[in-house]
N, C-alpha and C positions, 0 to 999 in steps of 0.2 A: 588395269582391269576395265578400261573404258570401252572396249570394242566388244561388248556383250551382245550376242544374238538374242533378240527379244523372243521371236518364235523359233522353235526348233526347225520347222520347215522354212528355213531362211537361206538366202544365197550363200552366206558364209558357212553354214552347216553343210550345204552341198559341196562347197569347195573343199572342206575338210574331208568329207567322205571320198571325193574324187582323189584327193591327195593320198589317203590311206590305201586306196585301190591301186593308184598309179605307182606308188612306191617311191623311194628316195632316188636322188641323182646317184648313178652308179660309178661316177668318177671317184677314184681313190684320192682322198684328201692328202695334200702335201703340207706338213706342218711348216709354218713360217718361222718358228723359233722353238727351241727346246724349252718347254714350259717349266722344267725343273730349275732352270737358271733365272726365271723371271722374278723380279722383285715386286713385293706386294705391300701396299699401304692400306690399312683399314681406316676409313673415315666414318665417324659415328656422329651424325647430327642429332642433337637432343634439345628438348624444351620441357622442363618440369617432368623428368622421367625417374625420380628417385625410387619408385616402386619397380621400375623395369630395368634400370641400368645394371644392377647386380646380375640379373638373369642374362642380359645381353653379353656382359663381359664373361660370365661363367661359361656361356656357350663358345666364346672365343678361346677361352683357356684350354678347352678340350679338343680343339681343332687339330687334325693331323698335319696341316700345313700352317705354320706359324708366320704371321706377317712380320715385315721388317720394322714397321711402325704402326702404333695405334694412336690415332689422332681424334680426340673427342672435341667437337665444336659445340659448345653450349650457347644456344641462341637467346640468352637473356633469362634463364630460369630463375625463379624465386624460391626454389626449394633446395634440397641438399644433393642434387644430381652430381655436381662436380666433386663435392666432398666425398660422397660415397664411391664415385669412380676412382678417385685418387687412392682412397683407403683400400679398395678392392685390389687394385693393381700392386700396391705396396705389399700387401699381405701375400700375394700370389706370385711375386717376382715378375710382373709384367710391366714393361716400360710404357709409359703413357705420356703423350703430349696433350695437355688440356688447355683449351682456349675458351675463356669465358667472356662473352660480350655483355655489355651493360644493357643493351636493348636489342630486340629482335630485328634481323635484317632479311630473314628468309633462307630457304634451303639452296636456292639457285646460286647466290653469291658464295655459299660455302663450297659447293662443288667446283665452281670456277676457280676460286683461290687455291684450293688444294691441287687442282690439275695444273696450275701454273707454278706454284711455289715449291712443289716437291718433284722428285725425279724418278719415281717408281715406274715400273712397266705397267703395273695393274693398280687401278684405284678401285678398291672394293668399298662400296657404300653399304653401311649397315645401320638402319635406323635404330634409335635408342630403345624403341618399344618392340624390337624384333629379336627372336631367338633362333639360332642355327640349330635345328634339331639333329641334322646329320653331322656327325663328327668329321666327315670328309667333304663338307660343303665347299669350303674355299679351295681345297685341293682339286675338286672336280671342275669347278667353274674356271679356274686358272688353266687346267689341262685343256678343256674344250675351247677356251678363248684363243689358244695358240695352235689350233688345228688348221687354221687358214688365215691368210692375211686379210681376208674380207670380213672376218668376224670381229665386231667392235664391242659387243656386250654379251654377257652370259649370266643367267640367273637360274635358280632351281624352282621347284614347286613351292608355292607359298600358301599356307592355310591359316585359319584363325588361331590365335593363342588362347587356349582355354585354361580353366583352373587346374585341370588334371595335368596339363603340360607344365604349369608352374610348380605343382607338387613334385613332378618327376625330376625337375631341376634340383630339388633339395638333396638328391642323391649325389650330386657332384661335390667333391671335396673342396673345391675353390669357393663355392657358395656357402657351404657350412662354415668354413673358416671366417668368411666375411660376417655372417650372421652371429657368430660367437663374439666377434669384436664389436658388433653393433646390434645388440639384442632389441633395440627399439625399432630397427628397420623391419619393413614387411615387404614381401614380394607380391602382395595382392593390392589392387587399387583400394584406396581409402574412400569408399563410397557406401551409400545406404543400400539396403536390400532392393529398393525400387530401381536404383541406377544399375545395380548388379544384374537384376532381371532383364533390364533393357539390353545390356551387353550380351546376355545369353541369347536373346532373340536374334540379335545381329550375328552372333557366332553361328547359330543354326542356319540362317539364311545364307551367309557367306560361305559356310562349309560346303553347302550344296552347289552354290554358284561357282566357287573356285575349283572345286573338284571337276565339275562338268567342263568348264572352260579349259583347264590345263591338261586334263587327261584325254579330252576328245577334240575340242575346237582347236586349241593351240598346237596340240600334238599333230593333228592333220595338216595344219599350216606349216609346221616344221618339216614334215616329211615332203610336202609338195613344193614349197618355196625355199626351204632351207633356213627359215627364220620366221619371226613374228613381228608385228608392227612396232611394239615397244616392250622393253623389259619391265618386270615387276620391280619397282624402284626401291623397295625396302631392304633388299639383300641382293645386290647386283654387282658384278665385276665389269669394269670398263677398261678398255685399252686406253691408258691415260693420254698418250700422244694424240690419239684420234679424238678423244673427248675435248682436248684442248684446241686442236687445230680445226677440226671439222665443225664443232659446235660453238665454242666460246669465241675463238679468234674470228670466226666468220660472221657470227650473228650478233655479237655484242655491239659492234659499231652501228648496227641497224636497229636493234631492239633493246639494247642495254641489258638489264636483268629481267625484263618482262617477257620471259619465255613461256607464255601461257599460264594457266592456272594449275598446271601439274608438270613439273620440269621433266620427269622421266618420259612422258608421252612426247613432248617436243623433241627431246634428245633422241628417242627411238625413231621418230619420223625423219629427223635430220640425218641420222645414220643411213636409213634406207634411201633417202633422196640422193645421197652421195655414193651409193653402191655398196655400202656395208650391210652386215646382217646382225640382227639381235636374236640370240638363240636361247632356248629354255630347255633345261634338263628335267626329266621325269623321275630320276632315280635318287635325287637328294631333296631334302625338305627344310623349309624355314617356317616359323610361325610368328605372326605379327598381331599385336593387340588391335582389335576392332573398336570402332566408336560405339557409344550407346545408341539405341535405336532412334531416339529423337534427333541425333546428330547425323544420322546416315544421309538424309536429304542434302545436307550441306556438302558432305564428301562426294556424293553422287554428282552434285552440281560441278564441283571442281574437276572431276574426271571427265564428265560428258562435255563440259564447256571447253576444257583443254583439247579434247578430241576435235571438236568443231573448229576451234581456233587454229589447231595444227593443220586441219584440212584447208583452211583459208591460206595459211602461209605456204603450204606445200601443195598447191593446187595442181602443179605439173605432175605430181605423183598420183593424185586422185584421177587424173585423166589417162592413166596408163592403159586401161583396157581399150581405149580408142586408138592406141598406137601399137596394138598387138600385131597387126599385119605387117606394119613397117619393121617391127622387131624381128618377125619371122623371116621376112625377105633378107634382112641383114645377115641372119644366121646362115641362110641358104647360100648367099654370096660368099661368106667366109668359107663354107665347106667346099664350094667350087674352086675357090682360089687355092685352098689347101691341096685339093686333088690335082690341080694343074701345076702345082709346085710354085705358085706365085706368092705363097705365104708360108711362114715358118710355123711348124707345130710347136705348141707350148711344151716346154721341157718339164715344168712343174705344174701340172693341172691342179685345180682346186674345185671341190664340189660347189655347185651353184654359182660359179664364178661369173661376174659381170664386170664390165669396165667401171672404174671409179669416175666420179665427177658428176656435177649437176648438168653439164652440157649433154651427156648421154641421156639423162632422165628427161630433159626438155625435148629431145628429138625422138627417143624410143620408149620412154617410160621404163617401168620396172615390173617384173612378174608379181612381186608382192603388192603392187598397186591394185591388183584385182581385189585383194582383201580389203584395202582401204576404201575403194569405190563401193564395194558391197556393204561395208560397215556404215559408211555415210548414208547410203540409201536406206538401210534398215533403221538407222537412228532417226531419220526424218520421216520416212514414209510410214513405218509401222505405228508409231503413236498417233499420227495424223489419221490413218485409216480407222484405228480403234475409236478415236474421238468422233469421227464422222458417223460411224455405225451407232454410237451411243446417241448422238444428237438427232439422227434420223430415226431413232427407235427401231433399228433393225435387230430386234432381240433374238429372233430365231437364228439368223446367220451368225450373229455374235456368239450365241451359246454353242452352236455347232463348231465354230472356229476354235473357241477356247477349250472345249471338251476334247476335240481332236488333238490340239496342240499339247494339252496336258498329258494325254495318253502317250503320245509319241515322245514327249520330253522325258517322262519317267521311264519309258521303255529303253531309251538310249542310256539314261543314267544308270539303270539297273544293269545294262549290258556291260558298261565300262567299270562298274564297281564290283569286280570279282572278289568273292569272299565276304562282301559286306552288302549284298544286294538287298536284303530285306530292310536293313538299316537305312539305306539311301532311298529306297522306295517310300518309306514312311516320312523321311525328311523331305523328300521332293514334293510329296502331297501337302505336307504342312506349310511349306513356304510358297506354294503356288499363288495365293492371294498377294503376297509381298512382291512377287515378280511382276504381276500386272500393275500393282501400285507404282513400282519403279518405272514401268513403261509409260504410264500416264504422267508421272512427274517430269519426265524428260521433255514434255511439251513446254514446261517452264524454262528449262535450259535453252531450248530452241528459240523461244520468244525473246529471252534476254540476250542471247547471242545476236539475233537479228537486230535488236534495238541497239546494241553496242556497235554493230557494224554499219548500219545504215541511218540510224537516227541520231544517236549521241556521238558517233565517231570516236568511240572509246577504244583505244588499243593498249591500255595500261593493264595488261593481263599478267598477273603474277600471283603465285601461291603465297 
């Protein structure tokens, strides 16, 4: 969720609108493999998730597509996460491989080891604080993942995990069975009312943000470019062989485990850089626990800094718009060669197909690079412009800009929130100050990134 447009009248917003008007690639996709025969491993990274792991596993128990293995990687928890997970699976007849580490080593090594040590076709990452709301979530992402050889990751729509969602999970038989055996367990965070209120504020803000992003911005990108910059990493299916060879085998010798401050952003960029796509589905949902309000700045820093760090590593992808004419000429030459009988027509076409490999990106760029370039521009230019207007005391232009942006923001939000328009109008107005606070906070991220890059020479970026 790092590529958030700050102002609705932004380049990325216009790209999404153009994409929705333009429509999808009309090429009929040719499935690379029968998705029904694909093997699936679910990998659950956890750290002190005793309140969430029963919910997470209960949502797995009711999935229409069952995984071959459930692998829980506990990253040094000091609570009863592993104990509860084992008991839950024993009571509900679910096979579980539980690995408990004595100390935390991070999520990136977890993904790398499972990609190398197991042989499944699909590595499905499900964070321990995430619940699959849709019972066909795994089935749908696996199906879509295999609709083309160029699709490397697939995720659904992710929204905040609220108290009402936790209560709804109590209706599942698997969870009731677990709670009967462990009456001392609770599915609610053990926090005071003040901390609970903080999480409620975050849920409100993120509900509006995620809904707008995924239902409008990312949807437009999907239609126009056939993918998004990076998947939402808390509930995502990766093509395991691609994750291993394209990401870890290629970049570990260079970067080790320091794949920026948010591994899913780096992974998504690496996939795009090599000609693969990250897709998001709008018809399935997952819900993930959000941090308390006072911890949101830290999470925003991780996301935003990872975005900037990934732009640094994949600068050839950022420069894609400047190679658009070269890419267009190449396509014209291919058409002429095909018409003259000098080239063979592809027997199995695929939607949005591009040649694989970094060499192609270096020479021609990628269409999705437009999104990356615009996102980088927004992230640096918009906070800077806002700060300049404040320092120069340009109050009238600032007020007009913010008022117009707020009206258009909520207008689009209401348009896409069919059936819940009044609800999202009120929510959108309520979180407007938070949106601008986040905008200004990103100046801290930009400053720290610049210091890491040019002053301290720090490249040890790792979540």
